[in-house]
DRENDO-1510 file (C-alpha; in Angstrom, 1 decimal, always signed):
<recs>
REC; n; res; u; v; w
REC; 1; UNK; -9.1; -24.8; -58.8 .
REC; 2; UNK; -7.3; -27.5; -56.8 .
REC; 3; UNK; -10.5; -28.3; -54.8 .
REC; 4; UNK; -12.5; -28.8; -58.0 .
REC; 5; UNK; -9.7; -31.0; -59.4 .
REC; 6; UNK; -9.5; -33.1; -56.2 .
REC; 7; UNK; -13.2; -33.7; -56.2 .
REC; 8; UNK; -13.2; -34.7; -59.9 .
REC; 9; UNK; -10.2; -37.0; -59.3 .
REC; 10; UNK; -11.7; -38.7; -56.4 .
REC; 11; UNK; -15.0; -39.3; -58.2 .
REC; 12; UNK; -13.0; -41.0; -61.0 .
REC; 13; UNK; -11.5; -43.6; -58.5 .
REC; 14; UNK; -8.0; -42.6; -59.5 .
REC; 15; UNK; -5.7; -42.8; -56.6 .
REC; 16; UNK; -5.7; -39.6; -54.6 .
REC; 17; UNK; -2.0; -40.2; -53.8 .
REC; 18; UNK; -1.3; -39.8; -57.6 .
REC; 19; UNK; -3.0; -36.4; -57.6 .
REC; 20; UNK; -1.3; -35.1; -54.5 .
REC; 21; UNK; +2.1; -36.4; -55.3 .
REC; 22; UNK; +1.9; -35.0; -58.8 .
REC; 23; UNK; +0.9; -31.6; -57.5 .
REC; 24; UNK; +3.8; -31.7; -55.1 .
REC; 25; UNK; +6.1; -32.7; -57.9 .
REC; 26; UNK; +4.8; -29.8; -60.0 .
REC; 27; UNK; +5.3; -27.4; -57.2 .
REC; 28; UNK; +9.0; -28.5; -56.9 .
REC; 29; UNK; +9.5; -28.5; -60.6 .
REC; 30; UNK; +8.2; -25.0; -61.1 .
REC; 31; UNK; +11.6; -23.6; -60.0 .
REC; 32; UNK; +13.9; -26.5; -60.9 .
REC; 33; UNK; +12.6; -27.4; -64.3 .
REC; 34; UNK; +9.7; -25.1; -65.5 .
REC; 35; UNK; +9.3; -27.0; -68.8 .
REC; 36; UNK; +8.9; -30.3; -67.0 .
REC; 37; UNK; +6.3; -28.7; -64.6 .
REC; 38; UNK; +4.4; -27.5; -67.6 .
REC; 39; UNK; +4.4; -30.9; -69.2 .
REC; 40; UNK; +3.3; -32.5; -66.0 .
REC; 41; UNK; +0.4; -30.0; -65.7 .
REC; 42; UNK; -0.6; -30.7; -69.3 .
REC; 43; UNK; -0.5; -34.5; -68.8 .
REC; 44; UNK; -2.5; -34.3; -65.5 .
REC; 45; UNK; -5.0; -32.0; -67.2 .
REC; 46; UNK; -5.4; -34.4; -70.2 .
REC; 47; UNK; -5.9; -37.4; -68.0 .
REC; 48; UNK; -8.5; -35.6; -65.9 .
REC; 49; UNK; -10.4; -34.2; -68.9 .
REC; 50; UNK; -10.5; -37.7; -70.6 .
REC; 51; UNK; -12.1; -39.3; -67.6 .
REC; 52; UNK; -14.5; -36.5; -66.8 .
REC; 53; UNK; -15.8; -36.8; -70.3 .
REC; 54; UNK; -15.9; -40.6; -70.3 .
REC; 55; UNK; -16.6; -41.7; -66.7 .
REC; 56; UNK; -20.3; -42.4; -67.2 .
REC; 57; UNK; -19.7; -44.4; -70.4 .
REC; 58; UNK; -19.9; -48.1; -70.3 .
REC; 59; UNK; -16.8; -48.4; -72.6 .
REC; 60; UNK; -14.3; -46.5; -74.6 .
REC; 61; UNK; -12.0; -47.6; -77.4 .
REC; 62; UNK; -8.9; -49.5; -76.3 .
REC; 63; UNK; -6.8; -47.1; -78.3 .
REC; 64; UNK; -8.1; -44.1; -76.4 .
REC; 65; UNK; -7.5; -45.8; -73.1 .
REC; 66; UNK; -4.0; -46.8; -74.1 .
REC; 67; UNK; -3.3; -43.1; -74.8 .
REC; 68; UNK; -4.1; -42.4; -71.2 .
REC; 69; UNK; -1.9; -45.3; -70.0 .
REC; 70; UNK; +1.0; -43.7; -71.9 .
REC; 71; UNK; +0.2; -40.3; -70.4 .
REC; 72; UNK; +0.3; -41.9; -66.9 .
REC; 73; UNK; +3.6; -43.5; -67.7 .
REC; 74; UNK; +4.9; -40.1; -68.9 .
REC; 75; UNK; +3.7; -38.5; -65.7 .
REC; 76; UNK; +5.5; -41.0; -63.5 .
REC; 77; UNK; +8.7; -40.6; -65.6 .
REC; 78; UNK; +8.6; -36.8; -64.9 .
REC; 79; UNK; +7.9; -37.4; -61.2 .
REC; 80; UNK; +10.7; -39.9; -60.7 .
REC; 81; UNK; +13.2; -38.4; -63.1 .
REC; 82; UNK; +13.8; -41.8; -64.8 .
REC; 83; UNK; +12.0; -43.8; -67.5 .
REC; 84; UNK; +9.1; -45.9; -66.4 .
REC; 85; UNK; +8.8; -49.0; -68.6 .
REC; 86; UNK; +5.9; -51.3; -69.3 .
REC; 87; UNK; +5.7; -54.0; -71.9 .
REC; 88; UNK; +2.3; -53.9; -73.6 .
REC; 89; UNK; +1.1; -56.7; -75.7 .
REC; 90; UNK; -2.2; -56.2; -77.6 .
REC; 91; UNK; -4.0; -58.2; -80.3 .
REC; 92; UNK; -3.4; -56.7; -83.8 .
REC; 93; UNK; -7.1; -55.6; -84.0 .
REC; 94; UNK; -7.2; -53.9; -80.6 .
REC; 95; UNK; -8.3; -50.5; -82.0 .
REC; 96; UNK; -11.8; -52.0; -82.6 .
REC; 97; UNK; -12.1; -53.3; -79.0 .
REC; 98; UNK; -13.7; -51.5; -76.1 .
REC; 99; UNK; -12.9; -51.3; -72.5 .
REC; 100; UNK; -14.4; -49.7; -69.4 .
REC; 101; UNK; -13.0; -46.2; -68.9 .
REC; 102; UNK; -10.0; -46.2; -66.4 .
REC; 103; UNK; -9.7; -50.0; -66.3 .
REC; 104; UNK; -6.2; -50.1; -67.9 .
REC; 105; UNK; -5.1; -46.9; -66.3 .
REC; 106; UNK; -6.0; -48.1; -62.8 .
REC; 107; UNK; -4.2; -51.4; -63.4 .
REC; 108; UNK; -1.1; -49.7; -64.7 .
REC; 109; UNK; -1.2; -47.2; -61.9 .
REC; 110; UNK; -1.3; -50.1; -59.4 .
REC; 111; UNK; +1.7; -51.7; -61.2 .
REC; 112; UNK; +3.6; -48.5; -61.0 .
REC; 113; UNK; +2.7; -47.9; -57.4 .
REC; 114; UNK; +3.8; -51.4; -56.2 .
REC; 115; UNK; +6.1; -52.8; -58.9 .
REC; 116; UNK; +9.6; -52.5; -60.2 .
REC; 117; UNK; +9.1; -50.3; -63.3 .
REC; 118; UNK; +12.5; -48.7; -63.9 .
REC; 119; UNK; +14.8; -51.8; -63.8 .
REC; 120; UNK; +15.3; -53.5; -67.1 .
REC; 121; UNK; +15.5; -56.9; -65.5 .
REC; 122; UNK; +12.0; -56.5; -64.0 .
REC; 123; UNK; +9.8; -54.6; -66.5 .
REC; 124; UNK; +6.2; -55.3; -65.8 .
REC; 125; UNK; +3.8; -56.4; -68.5 .
REC; 126; UNK; +0.2; -55.8; -69.6 .
REC; 127; UNK; -1.2; -58.3; -72.0 .
REC; 128; UNK; -4.6; -58.2; -73.7 .
REC; 129; UNK; -6.2; -61.1; -75.5 .
REC; 130; UNK; -9.5; -61.3; -77.4 .
REC; 131; UNK; -11.6; -64.2; -78.5 .
REC; 132; UNK; -15.2; -63.8; -79.7 .
REC; 133; UNK; -16.8; -61.4; -77.2 .
REC; 134; UNK; -14.3; -62.2; -74.4 .
REC; 135; UNK; -11.5; -59.9; -73.4 .
REC; 136; UNK; -8.8; -61.1; -71.1 .
REC; 137; UNK; -6.4; -58.8; -69.3 .
REC; 138; UNK; -3.2; -60.1; -67.8 .
REC; 139; UNK; -0.6; -58.1; -65.7 .
REC; 140; UNK; +2.6; -59.3; -64.2 .
REC; 141; UNK; +5.1; -57.4; -62.2 .
REC; 142; UNK; +7.9; -57.8; -59.6 .
REC; 143; UNK; +6.9; -56.3; -56.3 .
REC; 144; UNK; +9.2; -53.6; -55.0 .
REC; 145; UNK; +10.9; -54.5; -51.8 .
REC; 146; UNK; +9.7; -51.4; -50.0 .
REC; 147; UNK; +6.0; -52.3; -50.4 .
REC; 148; UNK; +4.1; -53.8; -47.4 .
REC; 149; UNK; +1.5; -56.4; -48.2 .
REC; 150; UNK; -2.2; -55.3; -48.3 .
REC; 151; UNK; -4.3; -56.6; -45.4 .
REC; 152; UNK; -6.9; -58.2; -47.6 .
REC; 153; UNK; -4.5; -59.1; -50.5 .
REC; 154; UNK; -6.0; -56.4; -52.7 .
REC; 155; UNK; -5.5; -52.7; -52.6 .
REC; 156; UNK; -8.3; -50.2; -53.0 .
REC; 157; UNK; -7.7; -49.7; -56.7 .
REC; 158; UNK; -7.9; -53.5; -57.4 .
REC; 159; UNK; -10.9; -54.0; -55.3 .
REC; 160; UNK; -12.6; -51.1; -57.1 .
REC; 161; UNK; -11.7; -52.7; -60.5 .
REC; 162; UNK; -13.1; -56.1; -59.3 .
REC; 163; UNK; -16.3; -54.4; -58.1 .
REC; 164; UNK; -16.7; -52.4; -61.4 .
REC; 165; UNK; -16.4; -55.5; -63.5 .
REC; 166; UNK; -19.0; -57.3; -61.3 .
REC; 167; UNK; -21.4; -54.4; -61.7 .
REC; 168; UNK; -20.9; -53.9; -65.4 .
REC; 169; UNK; -20.6; -57.6; -66.4 .
REC; 170; UNK; -22.6; -59.6; -63.9 .
REC; 171; UNK; -21.9; -63.3; -64.3 .
REC; 172; UNK; -19.7; -62.5; -67.3 .
REC; 173; UNK; -16.5; -61.5; -65.7 .
REC; 174; UNK; -13.6; -62.9; -63.7 .
REC; 175; UNK; -10.9; -61.3; -61.5 .
REC; 176; UNK; -8.1; -63.1; -59.8 .
REC; 177; UNK; -4.7; -62.2; -58.3 .
REC; 178; UNK; -1.9; -64.2; -57.0 .
REC; 179; UNK; +1.5; -63.6; -55.6 .
REC; 180; UNK; +4.3; -66.1; -56.1 .
REC; 181; UNK; +7.5; -65.0; -54.3 .
REC; 182; UNK; +8.1; -61.4; -55.3 .
REC; 183; UNK; +6.0; -61.6; -58.5 .
REC; 184; UNK; +2.4; -60.4; -58.7 .
REC; 185; UNK; -0.1; -61.7; -61.3 .
REC; 186; UNK; -3.5; -60.4; -62.2 .
REC; 187; UNK; -6.0; -61.9; -64.6 .
REC; 188; UNK; -9.3; -60.2; -65.3 .
REC; 189; UNK; -11.8; -60.9; -68.1 .
REC; 190; UNK; -15.2; -59.8; -69.2 .
REC; 191; UNK; -17.6; -60.8; -71.9 .
REC; 192; UNK; -18.9; -57.8; -73.8 .
REC; 193; UNK; -22.1; -59.0; -75.5 .
</recs>
């Protein structure tokens, strides 16, 4: 079962470290906190099922993608034993908008991996804006002190997101990142026409 799950996870472009670390956490929780282990298995299963079902679709509803973001946050909360926080700002009509499967999950997974997400003074943010056919996505987070800089300035997940946007929305997308001191900013947009 684990081999099949690993193959599906890797095909989805989700970070392999998330899968392996979650499985290790579940292994430890089985004896320490069986209910938390069951919840982590359920969340991991739900995330995987959602993306196996939707990975070939061009877009899914923002609302469905946000449910997966919340599952990811719950999974990290179980892993770390403390609440993971993310300020999410969406347009009031976001339920009608569509987004590439995994786009928000990968962005949030990257924030959690590299950012301060458990300190009230440094909560990261995810902000979506929408005008006509254009959707803008902004993230901001404080970089944890224990994170080495990426060689090319982008991690694998962010490079994959940039490449997926370019493939799906040629000449109708943008992707930029910048670091100012210990703060990391990302702005991505696409025009869904």
